[in-house]
Each structure stands twice: as structure tokens, then as C-alpha cells.
N, CA, C and O of each residue as an XYZ file, in Angstrom:
764
protein
N     -21.645      2.474    -22.786
C     -21.742      1.042    -22.563
C     -20.360      0.382    -22.546
O     -20.098     -0.503    -21.732
N     -19.480      0.820    -23.451
C     -18.126      0.262    -23.496
C     -17.401      0.527    -22.180
O     -16.693     -0.344    -21.676
N     -17.571      1.712    -21.627
C     -16.877      2.028    -20.373
C     -17.352      1.122    -19.243
O     -16.564      0.782    -18.361
N     -18.612      0.727    -19.250
C     -19.102     -0.205    -18.224
C     -18.432     -1.567    -18.343
O     -18.105     -2.192    -17.335
N     -18.227     -2.028    -19.576
C     -17.566     -3.317    -19.766
C     -16.107     -3.247    -19.334
O     -15.591     -4.184    -18.724
N     -15.457     -2.162    -19.641
C     -14.068     -1.989    -19.199
C     -14.020     -1.950    -17.672
O     -13.155     -2.574    -17.056
N     -14.946     -1.219    -17.071
C     -15.028     -1.149    -15.610
C     -15.250     -2.547    -15.027
O     -14.583     -2.930    -14.066
N     -16.171     -3.299    -15.596
C     -16.452     -4.656    -15.119
C     -15.209     -5.534    -15.236
O     -14.907     -6.311    -14.331
N     -14.491     -5.409    -16.350
C     -13.258     -6.173    -16.517
C     -12.239     -5.854    -15.441
O     -11.576     -6.753    -14.923
N     -12.109     -4.572    -15.101
C     -11.180     -4.170    -14.044
C     -11.618     -4.731    -12.692
O     -10.788     -5.197    -11.912
N     -12.915     -4.688    -12.418
C     -13.428     -5.233    -11.157
C     -13.137     -6.733    -11.069
O     -12.744     -7.229    -10.013
N     -13.330     -7.451    -12.171
C     -13.039     -8.889    -12.193
C     -11.549     -9.125    -11.955
O     -11.181    -10.019    -11.192
N     -10.691     -8.339    -12.596
C      -9.245     -8.485    -12.376
C      -8.874     -8.228    -10.915
O      -8.046     -8.942    -10.348
N      -9.477     -7.222    -10.316
C      -9.200     -6.940     -8.899
C      -9.695     -8.075     -8.004
O      -9.041     -8.415     -7.018
N     -10.839     -8.658     -8.338
C     -11.348     -9.794     -7.558
C     -10.390    -10.981     -7.669
O     -10.110    -11.647     -6.672
N      -9.890    -11.245     -8.868
C      -8.911    -12.326     -9.053
C      -7.625    -12.027     -8.287
O      -7.006    -12.931     -7.726
N      -7.230    -10.765     -8.266
C      -6.056    -10.369     -7.493
C      -6.257    -10.674     -6.010
O      -5.357    -11.198     -5.353
N      -7.442    -10.345     -5.484
C      -7.724    -10.615     -4.075
C      -7.689    -12.116     -3.785
O      -7.201    -12.531     -2.734
N      -8.198    -12.925     -4.704
C      -8.162    -14.385     -4.522
C      -6.716    -14.876     -4.486
O      -6.356    -15.695     -3.640
N      -5.899    -14.381     -5.397
C      -4.474    -14.728     -5.391
C      -3.833    -14.338     -4.058
O      -3.073    -15.115     -3.481
N      -4.140    -13.141     -3.574
C      -3.556    -12.663     -2.322
C      -4.004    -13.508     -1.138
O      -3.219    -13.734     -0.216
N      -5.241    -13.976     -1.143
C      -5.699    -14.866     -0.072
C      -4.904    -16.171     -0.080
O      -4.550    -16.696      0.977
N      -4.630    -16.683     -1.259
C      -3.819    -17.915     -1.358
C      -2.386    -17.668     -0.899
O      -1.814    -18.484     -0.176
N      -1.806    -16.545     -1.317
C      -0.460    -16.192     -0.874
C      -0.427    -16.055      0.642
O       0.490    -16.550      1.297
N      -1.415    -15.391      1.187
C      -1.505    -15.237      2.633
C      -1.592    -16.599      3.324
O      -0.961    -16.811      4.360
N      -2.359    -17.507      2.762
C      -2.475    -18.846      3.341
C      -1.133    -19.559      3.404
O      -0.825    -20.220      4.396
N      -0.331    -19.427      2.346
C       1.010    -20.035      2.357
C       1.879    -19.394      3.440
O       2.601    -20.090      4.154
N       1.806    -18.079      3.556
C       2.598    -17.379      4.571
C       2.130    -17.749      5.976
O       2.949    -17.938      6.876
N       0.815    -17.852      6.166
C       0.277    -18.235      7.475
C       0.804    -19.606      7.894
O       1.151    -19.809      9.057
N       0.866    -20.547      6.949
C       1.380    -21.881      7.266
C       2.842    -21.807      7.711
O       3.239    -22.497      8.650
N       3.640    -20.977      7.044
C       5.044    -20.813      7.446
C       5.145    -20.215      8.850
O       5.962    -20.654      9.660
N       4.324    -19.227      9.128
C       4.360    -18.576     10.438
C       3.922    -19.544     11.527
O       4.546    -19.612     12.586
N       2.856    -20.292     11.275
C       2.394    -21.285     12.267
C       3.451    -22.361     12.500
O       3.651    -22.803     13.631
N       4.127    -22.780     11.432
C       5.175    -23.799     11.560
C       6.332    -23.311     12.424
O       7.073    -24.118     12.987
N       6.487    -22.000     12.531
C       7.548    -21.414     13.354
C       7.042    -20.991     14.732
O       7.724    -20.265     15.455
N       5.851    -21.446     15.085
C       5.306    -21.156     16.409
C       4.408    -19.944     16.473
O       4.050    -19.504     17.565
N       4.040    -19.398     15.348
C       3.197    -18.209     15.327
C       1.740    -18.518     15.604
O       1.293    -19.659     15.493
N       1.007    -17.471     15.968
C      -0.427    -17.592     16.254
C      -1.205    -16.471     15.582
O      -0.670    -15.407     15.272
N      -2.492    -16.749     15.369
C      -3.394    -15.762     14.776
C      -4.148    -15.032     15.873
O      -4.462    -15.604     16.917
N      -4.436    -13.752     15.622
C      -5.186    -12.931     16.567
C      -6.363    -12.280     15.854
O      -6.312    -12.059     14.644
N      -7.384    -11.982     16.571
C      -8.606    -11.313     16.092
C      -9.104    -11.882     14.756
O      -9.300    -11.152     13.784
N      -9.302    -13.207     14.739
C      -9.716    -13.895     13.510
C     -11.042    -13.364     12.970
O     -11.260    -13.384     11.758
N     -11.925    -12.891     13.838
C     -13.220    -12.388     13.385
C     -13.059    -11.238     12.407
O     -13.903    -11.042     11.532
N     -11.982    -10.477     12.547
C     -11.785     -9.331     11.673
C     -11.557     -9.752     10.226
O     -11.963     -9.044      9.304
N     -10.918    -10.889     10.021
C     -10.682    -11.349      8.650
C     -12.009    -11.684      7.982
O     -12.215    -11.358      6.813
N     -12.906    -12.330      8.713
C     -14.214    -12.646      8.144
C     -14.986    -11.363      7.832
O     -15.655    -11.269      6.803
N     -14.890    -10.391      8.712
C     -15.559     -9.107      8.466
C     -14.954     -8.414      7.242
O     -15.680     -7.820      6.445
N     -13.635     -8.485      7.092
C     -12.978     -7.867      5.938
C     -13.384     -8.565      4.641
O     -13.622     -7.906      3.628
N     -13.465     -9.891      4.670
C     -13.887    -10.628      3.480
C     -15.310    -10.233      3.087
O     -15.601    -10.036      1.907
N     -16.189    -10.119      4.072
C     -17.574     -9.722      3.794
C     -17.619     -8.297      3.241
O     -18.353     -8.017      2.293
N     -16.841     -7.407      3.830
C     -16.812     -6.027      3.356
C     -16.335     -5.961      1.909
O     -16.937     -5.267      1.090
N     -15.264     -6.673      1.592
C     -14.732     -6.630      0.233
C     -15.695     -7.270     -0.767
O     -15.871     -6.752     -1.870
N     -16.310     -8.374     -0.401
C     -17.282     -9.008     -1.301
C     -18.453     -8.060     -1.561
O     -18.889     -7.906     -2.702
N     -18.955     -7.434     -0.514
C     -20.040     -6.479     -0.660
C     -19.648     -5.290     -1.514
O     -20.454     -4.781     -2.293
N     -18.404     -4.848     -1.367
C     -17.880     -3.724     -2.148
C     -17.862     -4.050     -3.634
O     -18.291     -3.240     -4.456
N     -17.367     -5.232     -3.981
C     -17.339     -5.641     -5.388
C     -18.751     -5.663     -5.976
O     -18.983     -5.163     -7.077
N     -19.679     -6.241     -5.238
C     -21.064     -6.340     -5.723
C     -21.719     -4.963     -5.803
O     -22.351     -4.625     -6.803
N     -21.563     -4.174     -4.740
C     -22.236     -2.863     -4.670
C     -21.826     -1.934     -5.802
O     -22.671     -1.252     -6.382
N     -20.538     -1.903     -6.121
C     -20.130     -0.963     -7.171
C     -20.674     -1.379     -8.535
O     -21.021     -0.522     -9.348
N     -20.750     -2.673     -8.792
C     -21.327     -3.124    -10.063
C     -22.827     -2.838    -10.111
O     -23.348     -2.406    -11.139
N     -23.517     -3.079     -8.997
C     -24.951     -2.778     -8.940
C     -25.191     -1.294     -9.137
O     -26.110     -0.897     -9.853
N     -24.368     -0.474     -8.503
C     -24.556      0.973     -8.634
C     -24.282      1.446    -10.066
O     -25.033      2.265    -10.597
N     -23.229      0.946    -10.686
C     -22.897      1.374    -12.049
C     -23.960      0.916    -13.046
O     -24.403      1.697    -13.888
N     -24.369     -0.350    -12.950
C     -25.340     -0.872    -13.918
C     -26.783     -0.524    -13.551
O     -27.560     -0.094    -14.403
N     -27.134     -0.714    -12.276
C     -28.521     -0.501    -11.850
C     -28.934      0.953    -11.820
O     -30.079      1.286    -12.127
N     -28.009      1.818    -11.453
C     -28.334      3.232    -11.342
C     -27.755      4.038    -12.502
O     -27.797      5.268    -12.498
N     -27.217      3.332    -13.492
C     -26.725      3.953    -14.729
C     -25.767      5.104    -14.461
O     -25.924      6.202    -14.995
N     -24.783      4.836    -13.634
C     -23.792      5.872    -13.321
C     -22.983      6.207    -14.576
O     -22.565      5.307    -15.305
N     -22.766      7.484    -14.823
C     -22.032      7.884    -16.027
C     -20.522      7.734    -15.852
O     -20.011      7.693    -14.733
N     -19.841      7.654    -16.958
C     -18.385      7.706    -16.968
C     -18.000      9.175    -17.088
O     -18.363      9.833    -18.063
N     -17.274      9.689    -16.114
C     -16.830     11.086    -16.108
C     -15.303     11.063    -16.215
O     -14.629     10.707    -15.249
N     -14.750     11.434    -17.366
C     -13.306     11.292    -17.594
C     -12.411     11.909    -16.513
O     -11.453     11.270    -16.077
N     -12.702     13.124    -16.078
C     -11.863     13.762    -15.059
C     -11.877     13.012    -13.741
O     -10.831     12.801    -13.127
N     -13.056     12.613    -13.309
C     -13.191     11.832    -12.072
C     -12.502     10.479    -12.226
O     -11.826     10.007    -11.312
N     -12.681      9.871    -13.380
C     -12.069      8.571    -13.635
C     -10.543      8.659    -13.612
O      -9.877      7.761    -13.096
N      -9.993      9.727    -14.164
C      -8.535      9.899    -14.144
C      -8.028     10.050    -12.717
O      -7.025      9.442    -12.344
N      -8.718     10.857    -11.919
C      -8.359     11.004    -10.499
C      -8.425      9.644     -9.800
O      -7.518      9.284     -9.050
N      -9.496      8.893    -10.048
C      -9.673      7.583     -9.421
C      -8.589      6.606     -9.859
O      -8.088      5.828     -9.048
N      -8.229      6.643    -11.126
C      -7.184      5.747    -11.632
C      -5.842      6.045    -10.976
O      -5.125      5.124    -10.584
N      -5.500      7.311    -10.855
C      -4.241      7.690    -10.187
C      -4.262      7.241     -8.728
O      -3.261      6.748     -8.208
N      -5.403      7.415     -8.077
C      -5.547      6.996     -6.680
C      -5.442      5.474     -6.552
O      -4.813      4.971     -5.621
N      -6.055      4.747     -7.480
C      -5.966      3.285     -7.485
C      -4.524      2.830     -7.666
O      -4.071      1.923     -6.968
N      -3.804      3.439     -8.585
C      -2.403      3.074     -8.811
C      -1.574      3.340     -7.551
O      -0.706      2.541     -7.202
N      -1.836      4.449     -6.876
C      -1.134      4.742     -5.617
C      -1.461      3.677     -4.573
O      -0.566      3.209     -3.870
N      -2.725      3.293     -4.467
C      -3.130      2.264     -3.511
C      -2.478      0.921     -3.799
O      -1.977      0.256     -2.894
N      -2.490      0.530     -5.069
C      -1.853     -0.740     -5.451
C      -0.349     -0.690     -5.157
O       0.224     -1.667     -4.676
N       0.273      0.429     -5.443
C       1.715      0.578     -5.190
C       2.034      0.433     -3.709
O       3.002     -0.233     -3.341
N       1.228      1.050     -2.866
C       1.446      0.934     -1.417
C       1.250     -0.502     -0.941
O       2.046     -1.021     -0.159
N       0.193     -1.133     -1.417
C      -0.072     -2.519     -0.980
C       1.055     -3.451     -1.393
O       1.510     -4.270     -0.594
N       1.508     -3.332     -2.639
C       2.557     -4.243     -3.088
C       3.924     -3.892     -2.521
O       4.779     -4.770     -2.408
N       4.153     -2.642     -2.162
C       5.384     -2.297     -1.444
C       5.364     -2.956     -0.059
O       6.396     -3.427      0.418
N       4.198     -2.988      0.580
C       4.072     -3.645      1.881
C       4.291     -5.152      1.757
O       5.014     -5.748      2.555
N       3.669     -5.755      0.764
C       3.816     -7.206      0.564
C       5.280     -7.545      0.287
O       5.806     -8.517      0.829
N       5.923     -6.763     -0.538
C       7.328     -6.993     -0.868
C       8.211     -6.812      0.371
O       9.115     -7.614      0.606
N       7.959     -5.774      1.156
C       8.780     -5.514      2.347
C       8.623     -6.603      3.399
O       9.590     -6.983      4.058
N       7.411     -7.098      3.553
C       7.170     -8.118      4.574
C       7.555     -9.518      4.119
O       7.864    -10.374      4.949
N       7.542     -9.760      2.827
C       7.905    -11.089      2.333
C       7.002    -12.159      2.925
O       5.780    -12.016      2.908
N       7.591    -13.231      3.449
C       6.825    -14.356      4.001
C       6.038    -13.977      5.257
O       5.207    -14.757      5.720
N       6.288    -12.800      5.807
C       5.557    -12.366      7.006
C       4.262    -11.624      6.666
O       3.500    -11.280      7.569
N       4.001    -11.372      5.375
C       2.756    -10.702      4.992
C       1.615    -11.703      5.034
O       1.691    -12.777      4.437
N       0.561    -11.342      5.745
C      -0.652    -12.158      5.783
C      -1.861    -11.235      5.835
O      -1.759    -10.057      6.177
N      -2.995    -11.804      5.487
C      -4.254    -11.085      5.642
C      -4.622    -11.054      7.123
O      -5.154    -10.057      7.613
N      -4.343    -12.129      7.825
C      -4.644    -12.227      9.259
C      -3.584    -11.485     10.075
O      -2.451    -11.300      9.631
N      -3.979    -11.068     11.273
C      -2.997    -10.547     12.225
C      -2.403    -11.770     12.908
O      -3.099    -12.513     13.599
N      -1.112    -11.964     12.704
C      -0.439    -13.135     13.274
C       0.773    -12.676     14.067
O       1.377    -11.646     13.769
N       1.111    -13.448     15.070
C       2.279    -13.128     15.882
C       3.310    -14.234     15.759
O       2.982    -15.406     15.570
N       4.544    -13.833     15.870
C       5.680    -14.748     15.846
C       6.597    -14.316     16.981
O       7.338    -13.342     16.846
N       6.550    -15.036     18.099
C       7.284    -14.612     19.297
C       8.778    -14.394     19.059
O       9.453    -15.175     18.388
N       9.259    -13.292     19.644
C      10.690    -13.027     19.676
C      11.298    -12.364     18.468
O      12.495    -12.079     18.472
N      10.521    -12.105     17.431
C      11.073    -11.469     16.231
C      10.546    -10.038     16.167
O       9.336     -9.824     16.237
N      11.430     -9.068     16.035
C      10.978     -7.664     16.008
C      10.189     -7.346     14.736
O      10.332     -8.033     13.724
N       9.372     -6.324     14.791
C       8.608     -5.910     13.605
C       9.523     -5.505     12.450
O      10.652     -5.064     12.664
N       9.034     -5.657     11.254
C       9.774     -5.255     10.051
C       9.937     -3.740     10.046
O       8.978     -3.001     10.269
N      11.157     -3.290      9.789
C      11.452     -1.851      9.728
C      12.106     -1.471      8.407
O      12.661     -0.380      8.279
N      12.043     -2.368      7.421
C      12.698     -2.087      6.140
C      11.670     -1.727      5.073
O      10.462     -1.809      5.293
N      12.181     -1.326      3.912
C      11.295     -1.012      2.792
C      10.349      0.129      3.130
O      10.735      1.106      3.772
N       9.124     -0.006      2.694
C       8.098      1.026      2.900
C       7.838      1.277      4.380
O       7.379      2.355      4.758
N       8.132      0.275      5.227
C       7.884      0.419      6.670
C       8.851      1.393      7.341
O       8.645      1.760      8.498
N       9.889      1.812      6.646
C      10.754      2.877      7.181
C      10.036      4.218      7.145
O      10.392      5.138      7.881
N       9.018      4.330      6.282
C       8.347      5.608      6.062
C       6.899      5.647      6.532
O       6.404      6.702      6.929
N       6.223      4.514      6.491
C       4.806      4.446      6.856
C       4.556      3.292      7.812
O       5.153      2.223      7.684
N       3.669      3.518      8.768
C       3.330      2.458      9.731
C       2.460      1.366      9.130
O       2.699      0.181      9.364
N       1.461      1.754      8.364
C       0.511      0.788      7.819
C       0.262      1.038      6.330
O      -0.848      1.408      5.947
N       1.269      0.842      5.493
C       1.095      1.137      4.065
C       0.054      0.259      3.384
O      -0.645      0.715      2.479
N      -0.054     -0.989      3.809
C      -1.046     -1.880      3.200
C      -2.460     -1.360      3.442
O      -3.285     -1.344      2.528
N      -2.731     -0.942      4.651
C      -4.070     -0.437      4.985
C      -4.356      0.880      4.269
O      -5.477      1.110      3.813
N      -3.357      1.737      4.170
C      -3.540      2.985      3.421
C      -3.854      2.667      1.962
O      -4.714      3.303      1.352
N      -3.158      1.686      1.411
C      -3.428      1.270      0.039
C      -4.847      0.768     -0.146
O      -5.499      1.096     -1.137
N      -5.328     -0.023      0.798
C      -6.700     -0.540      0.727
C      -7.706      0.610      0.845
O      -8.713      0.632      0.136
N      -7.436      1.548      1.729
C      -8.316      2.719      1.875
C      -8.436      3.449      0.531
O      -9.534      3.801      0.100
N      -7.303      3.667     -0.113
C      -7.312      4.363     -1.405
C      -8.068      3.564     -2.466
O      -8.824      4.132     -3.254
N      -7.864      2.253     -2.484
C      -8.550      1.411     -3.471
C     -10.061      1.404     -3.270
O     -10.819      1.540     -4.231
N     -10.496      1.248     -2.032
C     -11.935      1.191     -1.770
C     -12.610      2.506     -2.141
O     -13.766      2.513     -2.565
N     -11.912      3.592     -1.989
C     -12.436      4.887     -2.423
C     -12.407      5.023     -3.945
O     -13.379      5.470     -4.554
N     -11.281      4.635     -4.555
C     -11.037      4.943     -5.961
C     -11.793      4.070     -6.955
O     -12.368      4.589     -7.911
N     -11.805      2.779     -6.754
C     -12.348      1.891     -7.792
C     -13.796      2.232     -8.148
O     -14.104      2.326     -9.337
N     -14.699      2.422     -7.185
C     -16.067      2.785     -7.577
C     -16.143      4.111     -8.340
O     -17.007      4.294     -9.197
N     -15.232      5.028     -8.021
C     -15.260      6.338     -8.683
C     -14.769      6.282    -10.122
O     -14.940      7.248    -10.865
N     -14.164      5.172    -10.529
C     -13.776      5.023    -11.926
C     -14.987      5.139    -12.848
O     -14.871      5.527    -14.011
N     -16.166      4.788    -12.291
C     -17.392      4.907    -13.088
C     -18.497      5.582    -12.274
O     -19.673      5.243    -12.408
N     -18.114      6.526    -11.442
C     -19.033      7.411    -10.706
C     -19.935      6.719     -9.692
O     -21.020      7.220     -9.398
N     -19.515      5.588     -9.155
C     -20.306      4.900     -8.123
C     -19.960      5.514     -6.762
O     -19.358      4.870     -5.903
N     -20.354      6.762     -6.597
C     -19.943      7.519     -5.415
C     -20.575      7.012     -4.127
O     -19.959      7.124     -3.068
N     -21.792      6.455     -4.182
C     -22.395      5.916     -2.957
C     -21.600      4.727     -2.430
O     -21.360      4.615     -1.228
N     -21.196      3.846     -3.331
C     -20.354      2.714     -2.921
C     -19.045      3.217     -2.341
O     -18.584      2.707     -1.320
N     -18.440      4.210     -2.979
C     -17.179      4.757     -2.488
C     -17.334      5.306     -1.076
O     -16.481      5.069     -0.221
N     -18.410      6.034     -0.825
C     -18.623      6.654      0.492
C     -18.953      5.609      1.550
O     -18.305      5.553      2.595
N     -19.956      4.785      1.282
C     -20.431      3.813      2.284
C     -19.335      2.811      2.648
O     -19.101      2.543      3.827
N     -18.672      2.263      1.642
C     -17.661      1.246      1.937
C     -16.370      1.853      2.475
O     -15.645      1.191      3.217
N     -16.072      3.088      2.119
C     -14.917      3.756      2.728
C     -15.144      3.959      4.222
O     -14.241      3.723      5.025
N     -16.339      4.392      4.594
C     -16.652      4.579      6.019
C     -16.632      3.245      6.775
O     -16.066      3.154      7.864
N     -17.250      2.219      6.195
C     -17.253      0.899      6.839
C     -15.831      0.367      6.977
O     -15.477     -0.197      8.012
N     -15.020      0.543      5.943
C     -13.631      0.092      5.977
C     -12.843      0.837      7.045
O     -12.034      0.231      7.748
N     -13.065      2.141      7.177
C     -12.358      2.909      8.210
C     -12.700      2.418      9.609
O     -11.826      2.343     10.472
N     -13.968      2.083      9.840
C     -14.362      1.548     11.149
C     -13.669      0.218     11.421
O     -13.131      0.003     12.507
N     -13.684     -0.663     10.444
C     -13.060     -1.972     10.606
C     -11.548     -1.844     10.778
O     -10.960     -2.497     11.641
N     -10.929     -1.013      9.966
C      -9.476     -0.862     10.059
C      -9.030     -0.194     11.354
O      -7.945     -0.483     11.858
N      -9.849      0.686     11.892
C      -9.445      1.314     13.156
C      -9.339      0.266     14.261
O      -8.410      0.316     15.068
N     -10.272     -0.679     14.310
C     -10.197     -1.771     15.299
C      -9.015     -2.689     14.987
O      -8.301     -3.120     15.893
N      -8.815     -2.979     13.726
C      -7.735     -3.874     13.329
C      -6.368     -3.267     13.639
O      -5.479     -3.961     14.131
N      -6.200     -1.995     13.359
C      -4.914     -1.346     13.612
C      -4.613     -1.316     15.112
O      -3.471     -1.524     15.523
N      -5.635     -1.058     15.923
C      -5.411     -1.083     17.382
C      -4.931     -2.465     17.833
O      -3.982     -2.570     18.610
N      -5.586     -3.522     17.348
C      -5.203     -4.884     17.729
C      -3.802     -5.221     17.222
O      -3.003     -5.823     17.939
N      -3.517     -4.835     16.000
C      -2.213     -5.127     15.418
C      -1.104     -4.350     16.127
O      -0.042     -4.905     16.411
N      -1.341     -3.083     16.411
C      -0.331     -2.281     17.110
C      -0.034     -2.839     18.494
O       1.112     -2.829     18.942
N      -1.060     -3.321     19.160
C      -0.853     -3.944     20.471
C       0.066     -5.157     20.335
O       1.007     -5.317     21.112
N      -0.205     -6.001     19.357
C       0.622     -7.183     19.136
C       2.053     -6.784     18.758
O       3.008     -7.431     19.187
N       2.204     -5.740     17.970
C       3.544     -5.289     17.598
C       4.322     -4.753     18.801
O       5.519     -5.003     18.935
N       3.629     -4.009     19.680
C       4.298     -3.498     20.895
C       4.774     -4.655     21.769
O       5.886     -4.628     22.296
N       3.939     -5.650     21.915
C       4.291     -6.819     22.733
C       5.498     -7.523     22.133
O       6.420     -7.897     22.858
N       5.501     -7.705     20.845
C       6.603     -8.388     20.182
C       7.908     -7.631     20.328
O       8.960     -8.219     20.577
N       7.828     -6.331     20.171
C       9.032     -5.529     20.336
C       9.568     -5.675     21.761
O      10.776     -5.801     21.963
N       8.682     -5.658     22.733
C       9.105     -5.842     24.125
C       9.723     -7.222     24.321
O      10.727     -7.362     25.020
N       9.128     -8.235     23.707
C       9.678     -9.587     23.808
C      11.060     -9.665     23.181
O      11.967    -10.284     23.736
N      11.216     -9.033     22.020
C      12.502     -9.083     21.334
C      13.585     -8.382     22.155
O      14.729     -8.834     22.193
N      13.223     -7.283     22.808
C      14.173     -6.542     23.632
C      14.472     -7.289     24.931
O      15.628     -7.390     25.342
N      13.429     -7.811     25.575
C      13.590     -8.478     26.869
C      13.994     -9.936     26.743
O      14.498    -10.529     27.697
N      13.776    -10.519     25.565
C      14.161    -11.908     25.350
C      13.181    -12.924     25.884
O      13.462    -14.122     25.839
N      12.035    -12.490     26.390
C      11.049    -13.450     26.882
C       9.657    -12.858     26.718
O       9.490    -11.639     26.693
N       8.655    -13.736     26.604
C       7.289    -13.231     26.468
C       6.822    -12.486     27.703
O       7.246    -12.780     28.821
N       5.951    -11.526     27.492
C       5.315    -10.812     28.585
C       4.071    -11.608     28.959
O       3.276    -11.925     28.073
N       3.864    -11.949     30.241
C       2.713    -12.768     30.628
C       1.395    -12.195     30.096
O       1.132    -10.996     30.187
N       0.577    -13.094     29.538
C      -0.748    -12.706     29.058
C      -0.749    -12.084     27.673
O      -1.774    -11.567     27.229
N       0.386    -12.125     26.984
C       0.465    -11.545     25.649
C       1.077    -12.562     24.701
O       1.546    -13.619     25.124
N       1.068    -12.232     23.416
C       1.655    -13.140     22.435
C       2.336    -12.366     21.327
O       1.754    -11.440     20.762
N       3.542    -12.731     21.019
C       4.438    -12.393     19.959
C       4.227    -11.241     19.009
O       3.580    -10.246     19.337
N       4.785    -11.393     17.830
C       4.906    -10.337     16.817
C       3.821    -10.457     15.760
O       3.559    -11.542     15.240
N       3.212     -9.364     15.458
C       2.169     -9.360     14.433
C       2.750     -9.046     13.080
O       3.675     -8.244     12.947
N       2.189     -9.696     12.074
C       2.495     -9.281     10.723
C       1.795     -7.954     10.523
O       0.772     -7.699     11.158
N       2.316     -7.109      9.662
C       1.819     -5.746      9.569
C       1.002     -5.534      8.319
O       1.169     -6.224      7.312
N       0.096     -4.543      8.408
C      -0.772     -4.223      7.280
C      -0.381     -3.010      6.556
O      -1.036     -2.634      5.584
């Protein structure tokens, strides 16, 4: 029973973290828009919010409703994976600075970020989220939530990465050529 309360506390802390990140993203989005930036594939953000909300609820329902046991070895693996995911996400946020947003946004004429974690990984933020969505439910053996939401997240992220990569290619071309390519728009913030 104690492990369930600890698990619930961690889930609440992660939910508060996501709320903070949404607010931070909102501040960054305002800065990007003020500099002429635009948002792309807005529907994906709503889908991501729904997926994450469902994930938080599902893992708690699975742990409490289906009486999932606490398995120390599995929990240790999940904790290490969660720490790796958090580290990747915050390395991405730190590297992008004011350009980090939840939304895919473009800022014409500015090349993509190539510093920090982005020197080594294309999408560290998304890799971090993948690890978190897998790991957190496994902290208390909610393996169905881990499987179902990991698969749903992979489907959503595959579409998002394609859209973001397209925007990044366009921005790089704009930065090199010095002018927008007809029918396209600027630089995307990266995930």
C-alpha cells in the first residue's frame, strides 16, 4: 500500500511538471510569435495533451484497480529509464532555450539549433518522452499502460517528427538561401 502512495505522489509530481512545461512553452511561443514565428500542425498538440492525460489516468487506474504489485527489480529498471528520459528532455530544453516549445513552430531565416544535446541526437526531447511513457507505469507494474501508451505515442510522434523535420529542412534552406521557399514556412523548434 505504501508503494502505491509513493507511486501516486510521483505521478502527481510529473503532472505538475507537465503543467509547468506547458506554461514555459507558452512564454516561449509568445516570444517566437513576436519575432514573426508561426505554429504548424496544431492538432498534434491537442492529441499529445489527450494522450498524456489518458496516460496519467490509465496508470493510476491500472495500479489501483487491477492491484498491480510493486516489483523491486522492475521498478529499479523503470526508475533508471525515467531518469534517462528526464535527463534527455531537460538537456533538450536547456539547449533550445527560448526556442523550446511544445508546439512545432517556425521562425523564418534562423537555422536549427546544433548545440548541446542536438550535436549528438536529432530528437532528444521525443526520445526522453518515449522513455518516460514506457518507464513510469512500470514503476508499479502497470505494463498494459506502458505498452498501449508507448505504441500510441510512437504513432503520434512519427507524424510529428515528419512534420517537424520538414519545417527544419525548409528553415535550413531559407537560412542558406536568405529567402523563404515558396509555399513553405521557416524554422521549427525541435523536440
